[in-house]
C-alpha angles and dihedrals in degrees: 000000000000108000129076110256118215111232135165114290110235108244111186092194092054097043097043090060101038139016093197120122095248126172089244087065108034100040099054119101139204133188134208096283089065112077115225106226121218115265111254108177140050090243092057091051093050091045092058089048090052088049086057091055088051088055090053090049094056117119087236088061131025092338089078122313104059091051090047092054090059091053109037089053095055145068097261107058138017139190115250084202093238104167090007091280117166095348094135093041095052095041096045092235101125123137124209091262092052110137095228093054093043101043096046091046091052093048092049093052092044085061091049090052093052093045091049093055090056093041093054096046115117102237090201087063094056110116124236133031133343087261090059091051091047091054090045090054090051088053089051089054089052089052091054089052091049091051090050090052091049094048092047092050092047090049093053093049105034104021122103099233095114103038130094098225134036132074102283089264124173121189144294107275114194109188096190133034107264115143092190098053121112115209134173123229115272121229120266090252092051091048093052091046090054092048089051090049094049093049091047091050090047093056092044093054096040095047095048095046108026146043110278089196093058110145095200106129101185096065136042115277129176089266096050093044088054088051092051088049089054090057092050095048092047088055090047092049096241096142096168090062092045089053091051094048092047090052090051091052098040111121095005090104134019135236108250110247122242093257094056098040097099091042093052091069097046132100091248091069099042104153095356109079112120092229097048114110101168131002134165113245113240116149129161099297094050099035119143091223113185089004093059129109089244089067090057094050103040126075088216086064125036091310093199100138111069136177117249115242090236089058092052092048091053089072121092111238089245095050109116089212092065087071089067089072121076129189112225128162092351093305132097119234132193091211126043139174128029099244133080092261093060124140121253136015122329099009104153109123099234096034096258095142113118112253109250108227099168135007129191091239090064090055092052093049089048085054092050092055094044092051091048089056104059101330140082121314088202092056091045089055092049092054093044095052092049086067104038096042088059093052098064093267132122118256114264124237095212140006135207137175093273091058091042093054092051092046092053090053093050097043100040099037111152096007096112101253106100101087091051092047091054094047096048091048091050090238122148116275104207121227122202122248111285096020120133113271094205107126090202087072092067084094119066116244119264103244114263091234087069099044099040097050113117109262093010120168094192115107120209126237114259121258101041130112092354 
């Protein structure tokens, strides 16, 4: 990592009085002439973790753009280019100074920087009681999980796994906060090994020093970390680990019934839906407003991400999920209406809906796929029917990969996973007419600020700025 990452300036006065993720804390910046002091208290540790959640919530990350990348490069949704949103992403015409590539990269590595400060804190030096140090160690476990999430997301966007050229490079992986360090990109295998190690360490610290049965939805718990691990191992093709994790989580949450499905995505159930495993707290006071994902999905906002007609037609007429999609002005939208009782996903007018990071239904579908690949067909069917039977559909008598792929599309529509599903399956990822056909451009460009810096060790991805 060559560039200086902006992270929250440690303000003892702020943190001593509050551990909330306030703008006073998360929006301050420091540069290399300011020395980052070691963290000394439980509250400081927790504040940096909360700053990490704020990074995830950014509109450049899970607040909007990262989810959109998984949709507009897929077979289920497309950008209509209203307001110019995602044109270069969808048409594979980005350059290395493209705002999407640069801003998401910066936000991911801001998260890494905050996580590294917590990870490299000496717990023995935390002031207070043993209970304070126990809580600080739990926060350190959360930081390991946050770093794993960041590295995995960076790998999917900027790694060379799905390009035809290149050197099978992964990403830059700083393991401590040092804004002056110069590091090369690791290989894909090294990157995946580090993600695995970070998740493993997170579970070790959080299990030993926390409550595995925590029901908090707006921060990482042992259960939600295992769920995020399931997503990573599915992407990696480690089906045995996915089967084990699904078994660990089975029955700990519940599939939301058909009658509550719409409500489960609304502001009124922020942090309270029975299927929610991890969501980013938003709310009215911290809403992303016009920068929110809701604005991208809703015709009363920018309305620039629309559902393909073929996706809508894939739903059975009795499928409760079909009601998420509304026809307006000749286009189909996943979010509709400007009030709190709107139809679809993310409907709150100012974007105050919590951001759904992980739902129990995804875990069950991960389990179906894992069981179909070396496990039990009977168990796969059990998981599958838990989802479809709660969507107004009859229980199936058998399930295969074709059905599983269709079910993932229908259940997880708009949740930012489809591009990555298609790529890991080796299925075609459609490109619009006129888009570049260069397969090297499946990976986002490494920002020019990284690759042009004097003495840089970071190699660019092929196909850009040539």
